[in-house]
VEXKE-237642 format. One record per residue (C-alpha): residue number from 1; x, y, z. Coordinates in Angstrom, 3 decimals, padded with zeros to 6 digits. Layout:
VEXKE-237642
+-----+----------+----------+----------+
:   i :        x :        y :        z :
+-----+----------+----------+----------+
: NUM :        X :        Y :        Z :
...
+-----+----------+----------+----------+
end
This chain:
VEXKE-237642
+-----+----------+----------+----------+
:   i :        x :        y :        z :
+-----+----------+----------+----------+
:   1 :  159.617 :  048.416 : -003.538 :
:   2 :  161.834 :  051.400 : -004.393 :
:   3 :  163.580 :  052.952 : -001.501 :
:   4 :  164.013 :  056.700 : -001.419 :
:   5 :  166.792 :  057.980 :  000.833 :
:   6 :  164.830 :  061.063 :  001.604 :
:   7 :  161.326 :  062.325 :  000.803 :
:   8 :  161.532 :  065.947 : -000.238 :
:   9 :  159.243 :  068.509 :  001.253 :
:  10 :  157.154 :  070.842 : -000.891 :
:  11 :  159.461 :  073.701 : -000.070 :
:  12 :  162.688 :  072.281 : -001.477 :
:  13 :  163.476 :  075.392 : -003.439 :
:  14 :  163.175 :  077.420 : -000.343 :
:  15 :  166.454 :  075.834 :  000.807 :
:  16 :  167.968 :  078.534 : -001.421 :
:  17 :  166.000 :  081.314 :  000.258 :
:  18 :  165.638 :  084.457 : -001.801 :
:  19 :  166.364 :  087.860 : -000.273 :
:  20 :  165.218 :  090.502 : -002.689 :
:  21 :  166.577 :  093.849 : -001.631 :
:  22 :  167.464 :  094.850 : -005.187 :
:  23 :  169.410 :  093.411 : -008.057 :
:  24 :  172.759 :  093.328 : -006.247 :
:  25 :  171.332 :  091.211 : -003.438 :
:  26 :  169.370 :  088.707 : -005.558 :
:  27 :  170.093 :  085.205 : -004.320 :
:  28 :  173.143 :  086.258 : -002.337 :
:  29 :  174.070 :  082.744 : -001.273 :
:  30 :  177.388 :  082.997 :  000.672 :
:  31 :  177.206 :  080.044 :  002.966 :
:  32 :  176.828 :  076.535 :  001.780 :
:  33 :  175.163 :  074.346 :  004.418 :
:  34 :  175.931 :  071.220 :  002.440 :
:  35 :  179.772 :  071.319 :  002.787 :
:  36 :  179.994 :  068.077 :  004.608 :
:  37 :  180.504 :  064.500 :  003.491 :
:  38 :  177.701 :  063.544 :  005.911 :
:  39 :  175.093 :  065.484 :  003.943 :
:  40 :  172.440 :  063.336 :  002.387 :
:  41 :  172.564 :  063.307 : -001.453 :
:  42 :  168.793 :  063.702 : -001.466 :
:  43 :  169.228 :  067.095 :  000.186 :
:  44 :  172.206 :  068.150 : -001.931 :
:  45 :  170.784 :  067.307 : -005.361 :
:  46 :  167.814 :  069.701 : -005.238 :
:  47 :  170.071 :  072.405 : -003.878 :
:  48 :  172.429 :  072.006 : -006.816 :
:  49 :  169.582 :  071.794 : -009.347 :
:  50 :  168.054 :  074.961 : -007.923 :
:  51 :  171.359 :  076.821 : -008.164 :
:  52 :  171.877 :  075.867 : -011.788 :
:  53 :  168.224 :  076.725 : -012.517 :
:  54 :  168.665 :  080.123 : -010.950 :
:  55 :  171.528 :  081.076 : -013.248 :
:  56 :  170.034 :  079.458 : -016.325 :
:  57 :  166.639 :  081.109 : -015.778 :
:  58 :  167.910 :  084.533 : -014.833 :
:  59 :  171.317 :  085.842 : -015.954 :
:  60 :  171.672 :  083.390 : -018.886 :
:  61 :  168.064 :  083.948 : -019.897 :
:  62 :  168.313 :  087.751 : -019.913 :
:  63 :  171.651 :  087.969 : -021.737 :
:  64 :  170.779 :  085.116 : -024.093 :
:  65 :  167.298 :  086.418 : -024.953 :
:  66 :  168.511 :  089.996 : -025.520 :
:  67 :  171.467 :  088.885 : -027.584 :
:  68 :  169.234 :  086.575 : -029.546 :
:  69 :  167.040 :  089.585 : -030.179 :
:  70 :  163.849 :  088.180 : -028.701 :
:  71 :  163.804 :  090.970 : -026.113 :
:  72 :  165.138 :  094.461 : -025.828 :
:  73 :  165.288 :  097.170 : -023.076 :
:  74 :  162.054 :  099.037 : -022.415 :
:  75 :  162.049 :  102.721 : -023.281 :
:  76 :  160.620 :  103.667 : -019.945 :
:  77 :  163.200 :  101.963 : -017.691 :
:  78 :  166.926 :  101.249 : -017.630 :
:  79 :  167.995 :  097.980 : -015.956 :
:  80 :  169.460 :  096.231 : -018.999 :
:  81 :  170.650 :  099.127 : -021.153 :
:  82 :  174.296 :  098.024 : -020.830 :
:  83 :  173.251 :  094.512 : -022.069 :
:  84 :  171.700 :  096.026 : -025.231 :
:  85 :  174.772 :  098.209 : -025.737 :
:  86 :  177.293 :  095.444 : -024.979 :
:  87 :  178.951 :  097.727 : -022.389 :
:  88 :  179.719 :  095.058 : -019.783 :
:  89 :  181.830 :  094.761 : -016.669 :
:  90 :  183.286 :  091.687 : -015.069 :
:  91 :  181.181 :  092.326 : -011.975 :
:  92 :  178.036 :  091.585 : -014.041 :
:  93 :  179.086 :  087.887 : -013.848 :
:  94 :  180.297 :  087.546 : -010.294 :
:  95 :  177.089 :  086.097 : -009.031 :
:  96 :  176.301 :  083.529 : -011.773 :
:  97 :  179.933 :  082.307 : -011.534 :
:  98 :  179.664 :  081.908 : -007.774 :
:  99 :  176.351 :  080.054 : -007.964 :
: 100 :  177.563 :  077.672 : -010.619 :
: 101 :  180.792 :  076.838 : -008.796 :
: 102 :  180.104 :  077.305 : -005.085 :
: 103 :  176.476 :  076.243 : -005.015 :
: 104 :  176.220 :  074.002 : -007.984 :
: 105 :  179.411 :  072.206 : -008.861 :
: 106 :  180.539 :  071.875 : -005.216 :
: 107 :  177.303 :  070.185 : -004.208 :
: 108 :  177.300 :  067.873 : -007.179 :
: 109 :  180.842 :  066.795 : -006.484 :
: 110 :  179.810 :  065.835 : -002.935 :
: 111 :  177.357 :  063.359 : -004.441 :
: 112 :  179.807 :  062.177 : -007.104 :
: 113 :  182.413 :  061.411 : -004.430 :
: 114 :  179.947 :  058.891 : -002.948 :
: 115 :  179.278 :  057.186 : -006.194 :
: 116 :  180.601 :  053.780 : -004.987 :
: 117 :  177.970 :  053.554 : -002.218 :
: 118 :  175.007 :  051.655 : -003.564 :
: 119 :  172.359 :  053.881 : -001.973 :
: 120 :  173.958 :  056.900 : -003.677 :
: 121 :  174.777 :  055.533 : -007.063 :
: 122 :  171.606 :  056.772 : -008.914 :
: 123 :  171.979 :  060.198 : -007.347 :
: 124 :  175.575 :  060.180 : -008.552 :
: 125 :  174.563 :  059.260 : -012.030 :
: 126 :  172.237 :  062.263 : -012.159 :
: 127 :  174.911 :  064.436 : -010.558 :
: 128 :  177.472 :  063.552 : -013.162 :
: 129 :  175.104 :  064.349 : -016.071 :
: 130 :  174.073 :  067.590 : -014.463 :
: 131 :  177.696 :  068.547 : -013.776 :
: 132 :  178.440 :  067.962 : -017.455 :
: 133 :  175.525 :  070.286 : -018.245 :
: 134 :  176.860 :  072.891 : -015.861 :
: 135 :  180.359 :  072.704 : -017.336 :
: 136 :  178.909 :  073.338 : -020.791 :
: 137 :  176.997 :  076.382 : -019.393 :
: 138 :  180.242 :  077.728 : -018.044 :
: 139 :  182.562 :  077.039 : -020.931 :
: 140 :  180.105 :  078.111 : -023.654 :
: 141 :  179.745 :  081.469 : -021.840 :
: 142 :  183.338 :  082.119 : -020.693 :
: 143 :  185.604 :  079.952 : -022.815 :
: 144 :  188.509 :  078.473 : -020.813 :
: 145 :  187.378 :  077.838 : -017.217 :
: 146 :  188.718 :  076.148 : -014.063 :
: 147 :  187.823 :  072.402 : -014.211 :
: 148 :  190.449 :  069.934 : -012.962 :
: 149 :  191.486 :  072.265 : -010.160 :
: 150 :  188.050 :  073.845 : -009.559 :
: 151 :  187.668 :  071.809 : -006.365 :
: 152 :  190.112 :  070.692 : -003.754 :
: 153 :  188.580 :  067.471 : -002.510 :
: 154 :  185.106 :  068.689 : -001.640 :
: 155 :  185.906 :  072.366 : -001.224 :
: 156 :  186.004 :  075.102 : -003.815 :
: 157 :  189.569 :  076.066 : -004.874 :
: 158 :  189.856 :  079.855 : -005.055 :
: 159 :  193.129 :  079.732 : -006.993 :
: 160 :  192.619 :  077.225 : -009.752 :
: 161 :  194.424 :  077.066 : -013.051 :
: 162 :  192.160 :  077.336 : -016.121 :
: 163 :  191.632 :  074.448 : -018.547 :
: 164 :  191.203 :  074.915 : -022.323 :
: 165 :  187.708 :  074.800 : -023.595 :
: 166 :  188.633 :  071.734 : -025.745 :
: 167 :  189.687 :  069.841 : -022.591 :
: 168 :  186.558 :  070.954 : -020.764 :
: 169 :  184.494 :  069.416 : -023.549 :
: 170 :  186.369 :  066.163 : -023.148 :
: 171 :  185.400 :  066.223 : -019.465 :
: 172 :  181.819 :  066.837 : -020.440 :
: 173 :  181.770 :  063.720 : -022.621 :
: 174 :  183.537 :  061.642 : -019.936 :
: 175 :  181.073 :  062.738 : -017.220 :
: 176 :  178.048 :  061.908 : -019.375 :
: 177 :  179.452 :  058.506 : -020.212 :
: 178 :  180.228 :  057.740 : -016.626 :
: 179 :  176.872 :  058.929 : -015.400 :
: 180 :  174.964 :  056.885 : -017.951 :
: 181 :  177.023 :  053.795 : -017.098 :
: 182 :  175.780 :  054.049 : -013.487 :
: 183 :  172.115 :  054.291 : -014.389 :
: 184 :  170.052 :  051.344 : -013.176 :
: 185 :  166.341 :  052.167 : -013.408 :
: 186 :  165.564 :  048.940 : -011.508 :
: 187 :  167.705 :  049.951 : -008.471 :
: 188 :  165.921 :  049.829 : -005.175 :
: 189 :  167.608 :  053.156 : -004.364 :
: 190 :  166.492 :  055.937 : -006.655 :
: 191 :  165.752 :  059.629 : -006.160 :
: 192 :  162.198 :  060.669 : -005.570 :
: 193 :  160.392 :  064.021 : -005.677 :
: 194 :  163.527 :  065.753 : -004.479 :
: 195 :  164.852 :  065.382 : -008.091 :
: 196 :  163.193 :  068.519 : -009.366 :
: 197 :  163.919 :  067.736 : -013.046 :
: 198 :  162.784 :  064.104 : -013.565 :
: 199 :  161.448 :  063.095 : -010.088 :
: 200 :  163.800 :  060.098 : -010.046 :
: 201 :  162.932 :  058.696 : -013.485 :
: 202 :  166.385 :  057.251 : -014.374 :
: 203 :  165.278 :  056.350 : -017.958 :
: 204 :  164.697 :  060.078 : -018.538 :
: 205 :  168.095 :  060.904 : -017.016 :
: 206 :  169.666 :  058.537 : -019.564 :
: 207 :  167.759 :  060.204 : -022.423 :
: 208 :  168.832 :  063.603 : -021.043 :
: 209 :  172.447 :  062.471 : -020.967 :
: 210 :  172.328 :  061.142 : -024.605 :
: 211 :  170.641 :  064.359 : -025.813 :
: 212 :  173.192 :  066.526 : -023.995 :
: 213 :  176.023 :  064.439 : -025.568 :
: 214 :  174.402 :  065.052 : -028.954 :
: 215 :  174.253 :  068.787 : -028.304 :
: 216 :  177.877 :  068.889 : -027.155 :
: 217 :  179.237 :  067.002 : -030.106 :
: 218 :  177.232 :  069.146 : -032.528 :
: 219 :  178.786 :  072.183 : -030.856 :
: 220 :  182.135 :  070.987 : -032.342 :
: 221 :  180.724 :  070.752 : -035.885 :
: 222 :  182.670 :  073.716 : -037.172 :
: 223 :  185.856 :  073.368 : -035.129 :
: 224 :  186.373 :  069.605 : -035.196 :
: 225 :  183.757 :  067.823 : -037.422 :
: 226 :  185.742 :  064.587 : -037.412 :
: 227 :  185.455 :  064.290 : -033.654 :
: 228 :  181.844 :  065.431 : -033.689 :
: 229 :  180.922 :  062.758 : -036.264 :
: 230 :  182.760 :  060.035 : -034.433 :
: 231 :  181.146 :  060.899 : -031.140 :
: 232 :  177.619 :  061.093 : -032.568 :
: 233 :  178.185 :  057.690 : -034.172 :
: 234 :  178.356 :  056.248 : -030.603 :
: 235 :  174.778 :  057.432 : -030.101 :
: 236 :  173.274 :  055.027 : -032.670 :
: 237 :  170.299 :  053.407 : -031.152 :
: 238 :  170.311 :  055.726 : -028.102 :
: 239 :  167.158 :  057.135 : -026.547 :
: 240 :  166.706 :  060.950 : -026.592 :
: 241 :  164.428 :  063.341 : -024.749 :
: 242 :  160.843 :  063.391 : -025.854 :
: 243 :  159.692 :  065.815 : -023.148 :
: 244 :  161.178 :  068.924 : -021.657 :
: 245 :  163.941 :  068.660 : -019.040 :
: 246 :  162.856 :  071.470 : -016.786 :
: 247 :  162.278 :  072.780 : -013.245 :
: 248 :  158.697 :  073.787 : -012.653 :
: 249 :  157.974 :  076.478 : -010.099 :
: 250 :  155.084 :  077.482 : -007.835 :
: 251 :  153.589 :  080.785 : -006.815 :
: 252 :  155.024 :  080.748 : -003.298 :
: 253 :  158.003 :  082.861 : -002.270 :
: 254 :  161.339 :  081.097 : -002.722 :
: 255 :  159.867 :  078.656 : -005.253 :
: 256 :  159.039 :  081.089 : -008.062 :
: 257 :  160.605 :  081.396 : -011.507 :
: 258 :  163.985 :  083.042 : -010.770 :
: 259 :  163.613 :  085.830 : -013.402 :
: 260 :  160.135 :  086.697 : -012.112 :
: 261 :  161.408 :  086.666 : -008.515 :
: 262 :  164.179 :  089.162 : -009.330 :
: 263 :  161.814 :  091.443 : -011.180 :
: 264 :  159.418 :  091.427 : -008.237 :
: 265 :  162.400 :  092.451 : -006.073 :
: 266 :  163.033 :  095.324 : -008.455 :
: 267 :  159.582 :  096.729 : -007.796 :
: 268 :  157.917 :  094.834 : -010.698 :
: 269 :  159.462 :  097.273 : -013.164 :
: 270 :  158.994 :  096.064 : -016.696 :
: 271 :  162.484 :  096.311 : -018.251 :
: 272 :  162.087 :  093.796 : -021.132 :
: 273 :  159.891 :  094.274 : -024.138 :
: 274 :  159.470 :  092.628 : -027.538 :
: 275 :  162.192 :  093.061 : -030.103 :
: 276 :  161.301 :  093.734 : -033.722 :
: 277 :  163.835 :  091.188 : -034.868 :
: 278 :  162.061 :  088.089 : -033.662 :
: 279 :  158.543 :  089.477 : -033.779 :
: 280 :  158.670 :  090.731 : -037.350 :
: 281 :  160.045 :  087.356 : -038.511 :
: 282 :  157.267 :  085.513 : -036.752 :
: 283 :  154.590 :  087.882 : -038.120 :
: 284 :  155.969 :  087.398 : -041.666 :
: 285 :  155.458 :  083.642 : -041.230 :
: 286 :  152.026 :  084.093 : -039.563 :
: 287 :  153.447 :  082.040 : -036.669 :
: 288 :  150.589 :  081.112 : -034.281 :
: 289 :  153.049 :  080.943 : -031.384 :
: 290 :  153.464 :  084.701 : -031.318 :
: 291 :  151.029 :  085.154 : -028.468 :
: 292 :  152.644 :  082.225 : -026.566 :
: 293 :  155.870 :  084.309 : -026.423 :
: 294 :  154.529 :  087.886 : -026.269 :
: 295 :  151.520 :  089.827 : -025.078 :
: 296 :  149.363 :  092.118 : -027.110 :
: 297 :  150.184 :  095.701 : -026.318 :
: 298 :  147.937 :  097.290 : -023.741 :
: 299 :  144.635 :  098.295 : -025.175 :
: 300 :  145.340 :  096.688 : -028.567 :
: 301 :  145.008 :  093.367 : -030.360 :
: 302 :  148.490 :  093.495 : -031.803 :
: 303 :  152.065 :  092.690 : -030.741 :
: 304 :  153.983 :  095.937 : -030.848 :
: 305 :  157.793 :  095.499 : -030.802 :
: 306 :  160.593 :  098.051 : -031.116 :
: 307 :  163.953 :  097.937 : -032.893 :
: 308 :  166.693 :  096.188 : -030.900 :
: 309 :  168.462 :  098.627 : -028.590 :
: 310 :  166.148 :  101.569 : -029.347 :
: 311 :  165.625 :  102.346 : -025.686 :
: 312 :  166.636 :  105.994 : -025.998 :
: 313 :  163.681 :  106.807 : -028.242 :
: 314 :  161.067 :  108.412 : -025.952 :
: 315 :  158.072 :  106.276 : -025.157 :
: 316 :  154.818 :  107.094 : -026.912 :
: 317 :  151.272 :  106.599 : -025.516 :
: 318 :  150.150 :  106.203 : -029.090 :
: 319 :  152.397 :  103.120 : -029.498 :
: 320 :  152.138 :  100.998 : -026.351 :
: 321 :  154.788 :  098.235 : -026.287 :
: 322 :  154.307 :  094.438 : -026.088 :
: 323 :  155.818 :  092.525 : -023.164 :
: 324 :  157.107 :  088.969 : -022.962 :
: 325 :  154.413 :  086.473 : -022.201 :
: 326 :  154.090 :  085.098 : -018.636 :
: 327 :  155.193 :  081.792 : -020.209 :
: 328 :  158.765 :  083.251 : -020.155 :
: 329 :  158.928 :  084.421 : -016.592 :
: 330 :  159.653 :  087.963 : -017.719 :
: 331 :  156.200 :  089.518 : -016.973 :
: 332 :  156.519 :  090.655 : -013.291 :
: 333 :  152.990 :  092.110 : -013.127 :
: 334 :  151.446 :  088.808 : -013.990 :
: 335 :  151.203 :  086.210 : -011.275 :
: 336 :  151.310 :  083.467 : -013.889 :
: 337 :  154.931 :  084.456 : -014.653 :
: 338 :  155.954 :  082.938 : -011.327 :
: 339 :  155.067 :  079.522 : -012.773 :
: 340 :  157.190 :  079.750 : -015.959 :
: 341 :  159.532 :  076.711 : -016.101 :
: 342 :  163.282 :  076.895 : -016.540 :
: 343 :  164.037 :  074.600 : -019.469 :
: 344 :  167.408 :  072.863 : -019.321 :
: 345 :  166.665 :  071.129 : -022.631 :
: 346 :  163.359 :  071.020 : -024.472 :
: 347 :  161.822 :  068.220 : -026.477 :
: 348 :  161.853 :  070.559 : -029.442 :
: 349 :  165.595 :  071.036 : -029.090 :
: 350 :  166.046 :  067.243 : -028.835 :
: 351 :  164.324 :  066.725 : -032.160 :
: 352 :  166.163 :  069.594 : -033.904 :
: 353 :  169.509 :  068.202 : -032.721 :
: 354 :  168.626 :  064.801 : -034.148 :
: 355 :  167.429 :  066.486 : -037.401 :
: 356 :  170.725 :  068.271 : -037.795 :
: 357 :  172.731 :  065.124 : -037.084 :
: 358 :  170.651 :  063.217 : -039.611 :
: 359 :  171.051 :  065.976 : -042.237 :
: 360 :  174.796 :  065.799 : -041.786 :
: 361 :  174.717 :  061.987 : -042.202 :
: 362 :  176.111 :  061.571 : -038.695 :
: 363 :  173.062 :  059.893 : -037.200 :
: 364 :  170.479 :  057.596 : -038.732 :
: 365 :  167.095 :  059.166 : -039.190 :
: 366 :  164.814 :  061.198 : -041.437 :
: 367 :  165.967 :  064.831 : -041.197 :
: 368 :  162.638 :  066.162 : -042.516 :
: 369 :  160.559 :  064.024 : -040.174 :
: 370 :  162.695 :  065.031 : -037.175 :
: 371 :  162.444 :  068.713 : -038.293 :
: 372 :  158.668 :  068.259 : -038.248 :
: 373 :  158.771 :  066.658 : -034.820 :
: 374 :  160.768 :  069.560 : -033.443 :
: 375 :  158.229 :  072.147 : -034.647 :
: 376 :  155.332 :  070.019 : -033.430 :
: 377 :  156.932 :  069.648 : -029.954 :
: 378 :  157.274 :  073.424 : -029.706 :
: 379 :  153.588 :  073.933 : -030.501 :
: 380 :  152.592 :  071.258 : -028.039 :
: 381 :  154.655 :  072.714 : -025.276 :
: 382 :  152.570 :  075.939 : -025.365 :
: 383 :  149.240 :  074.253 : -026.309 :
: 384 :  149.101 :  076.269 : -029.533 :
: 385 :  147.064 :  075.056 : -032.557 :
: 386 :  149.427 :  075.118 : -035.527 :
: 387 :  146.908 :  075.460 : -038.301 :
: 388 :  148.734 :  075.146 : -041.641 :
: 389 :  151.995 :  076.396 : -040.193 :
: 390 :  153.795 :  073.035 : -039.660 :
: 391 :  152.654 :  071.661 : -043.004 :
: 392 :  153.925 :  074.769 : -044.751 :
: 393 :  157.256 :  074.761 : -042.983 :
: 394 :  157.796 :  071.039 : -043.649 :
: 395 :  156.922 :  071.483 : -047.321 :
: 396 :  159.495 :  074.187 : -047.567 :
: 397 :  162.230 :  072.021 : -046.020 :
: 398 :  164.970 :  071.651 : -048.677 :
: 399 :  165.188 :  068.214 : -050.292 :
: 400 :  168.968 :  068.460 : -050.531 :
: 401 :  171.837 :  070.823 : -049.741 :
: 402 :  173.254 :  070.710 : -046.221 :
: 403 :  173.577 :  074.512 : -045.847 :
: 404 :  169.947 :  075.039 : -046.785 :
: 405 :  168.726 :  072.318 : -044.538 :
: 406 :  170.807 :  073.588 : -041.580 :
: 407 :  169.410 :  077.080 : -042.102 :
: 408 :  165.885 :  075.684 : -041.918 :
: 409 :  166.570 :  073.548 : -038.810 :
: 410 :  168.400 :  076.201 : -036.773 :
: 411 :  165.974 :  078.912 : -037.748 :
: 412 :  163.011 :  076.842 : -036.559 :
: 413 :  164.978 :  075.960 : -033.432 :
: 414 :  165.419 :  079.705 : -032.856 :
: 415 :  161.682 :  080.232 : -032.979 :
: 416 :  161.033 :  077.337 : -030.613 :
: 417 :  163.513 :  078.604 : -028.057 :
: 418 :  161.879 :  082.079 : -027.841 :
: 419 :  161.499 :  083.164 : -024.185 :
: 420 :  162.721 :  079.958 : -022.531 :
: 421 :  166.149 :  078.958 : -024.039 :
: 422 :  167.621 :  082.280 : -024.860 :
: 423 :  171.219 :  081.350 : -024.030 :
: 424 :  171.090 :  078.232 : -026.157 :
: 425 :  169.632 :  080.160 : -029.080 :
: 426 :  172.455 :  082.556 : -028.831 :
: 427 :  174.991 :  079.815 : -028.606 :
: 428 :  173.574 :  078.172 : -031.748 :
: 429 :  173.734 :  081.457 : -033.592 :
: 430 :  177.391 :  081.767 : -032.621 :
: 431 :  178.052 :  078.246 : -033.915 :
: 432 :  176.140 :  078.325 : -037.108 :
: 433 :  175.396 :  081.944 : -038.081 :
: 434 :  171.654 :  081.132 : -038.070 :
: 435 :  169.254 :  082.721 : -037.934 :
: 436 :  170.717 :  085.236 : -040.450 :
: 437 :  168.421 :  088.166 : -039.779 :
: 438 :  170.034 :  089.657 : -036.662 :
: 439 :  170.395 :  093.437 : -036.776 :
: 440 :  172.826 :  095.842 : -035.161 :
: 441 :  171.527 :  097.131 : -031.823 :
: 442 :  170.631 :  100.802 : -032.277 :
: 443 :  172.865 :  101.743 : -029.270 :
: 444 :  175.564 :  099.162 : -029.879 :
: 445 :  179.014 :  100.113 : -028.527 :
: 446 :  180.693 :  097.744 : -031.010 :
: 447 :  181.929 :  098.508 : -034.470 :
: 448 :  179.540 :  097.782 : -037.395 :
: 449 :  179.220 :  094.088 : -038.102 :
: 450 :  180.319 :  093.025 : -034.672 :
: 451 :  178.200 :  091.235 : -032.094 :
: 452 :  178.832 :  089.893 : -028.553 :
: 453 :  180.591 :  086.508 : -028.543 :
: 454 :  181.100 :  085.690 : -024.936 :
: 455 :  180.561 :  086.636 : -021.267 :
: 456 :  183.366 :  088.446 : -019.418 :
: 457 :  185.271 :  086.696 : -016.663 :
: 458 :  184.032 :  087.818 : -013.269 :
: 459 :  185.889 :  090.462 : -011.266 :
: 460 :  186.261 :  088.002 : -008.380 :
: 461 :  188.661 :  085.965 : -010.571 :
: 462 :  190.678 :  089.025 : -011.601 :
: 463 :  191.118 :  090.185 : -008.018 :
: 464 :  191.477 :  086.897 : -006.092 :
: 465 :  192.901 :  084.268 : -008.383 :
: 466 :  196.642 :  084.558 : -009.105 :
: 467 :  196.217 :  081.980 : -011.861 :
: 468 :  193.672 :  084.119 : -013.751 :
: 469 :  194.674 :  083.844 : -017.382 :
: 470 :  193.782 :  087.472 : -018.330 :
: 471 :  190.719 :  089.496 : -019.248 :
: 472 :  188.735 :  089.072 : -022.441 :
: 473 :  186.580 :  091.474 : -024.370 :
: 474 :  182.992 :  090.708 : -025.395 :
: 475 :  183.906 :  090.168 : -029.107 :
: 476 :  186.530 :  087.514 : -028.352 :
: 477 :  185.152 :  084.224 : -029.684 :
: 478 :  185.134 :  080.987 : -027.803 :
: 479 :  187.024 :  077.999 : -029.164 :
: 480 :  184.206 :  076.338 : -031.151 :
: 481 :  182.888 :  079.623 : -032.637 :
: 482 :  184.200 :  079.527 : -036.167 :
+-----+----------+----------+----------+
end
């Protein structure tokens, strides 16, 4: 019989209780109750998972989905105007930085430090893989970040030196390898329901680790293709995700989708609406998923988008705007939005990653077949009947020519990530240049032809860390962005 160190209660997310007194107070977690080597890993793991999910499903989702031009600022509100204009301040990123380091990485390290204890080993395996995921979130957003000195023992180091993004990626690969090496699905000590991503299924953790490694190596495709190819070669015969790696939420307070919860705290104001960029492309392809990602405009049977960044155009009663679907968590007036999952990685992404690796000749497999699997997984995730869409898309997949095949793969990945993996879609656009139909935001503060390429370092680093390496601007590219 499997032994679970701790049986989670239904309110595990409530451990990170949400105080919604406006945007500045959202999830203001200042005290970490788990800062003790005596804390049970079964209590720490869900706390860390929740912290990562909060950042991924809120800040990263908003910025990623607006900069991927799925969403834009509503004309009748103002919360995200600066995001659409690319007029950012370091303080915009204080909270996600804090949550990822102080409430995510610190907790995960507490578990990792106990990896040699047999009852903890499977928790440590999951913690290592999740820490690798978190490091990629941080370095893909900010570039060079604290890593080796981020923690002092089990405590957060407030004055760490920064590590190069290249070395952080080396740590990502090492953590995944170490985590996978510890996995023993037959162990009598495995996580249970307190594991909010896979409920203790260690085979799925291994598949997640392999898929994350594939994603990370492909991220190096333009900066170090030799290393990327060699790393992917080690994945021959590996298992990859065939279902979404996600946290699912409930309708009760403290357990809701984090973006929905923040919007409720902001008075249910609808700040996000459909962008013409994504919607018009989907309409041109007669994509049946359109209503999985957007709502018909009020009183109509159509999805009405607006040009990216056109929030200063006065609203018109004659042209009601379409909102994101409750599937995305960005519809605060719909109770169903509370249930939207936060997707760490999707099955669709897994197949598209494999398709790209196969197209490059770096991984065995049928690129066209995996491309089809990716589109199919996206339709299945939203219970949408594809009609002739998948057949048509697969028939148009280029028989040869890497550039043309990559364009097809990444563009379909972009459609699949609409509303749930905005940050990853933006990261893939930075890496590959696809999709190639992004437009200049109407109110962009940047020169023509320039787009945002990174997050800004938080003000807390500038003011508190004497080893802070210096401020960046939003157009400074990260290391792998060539």
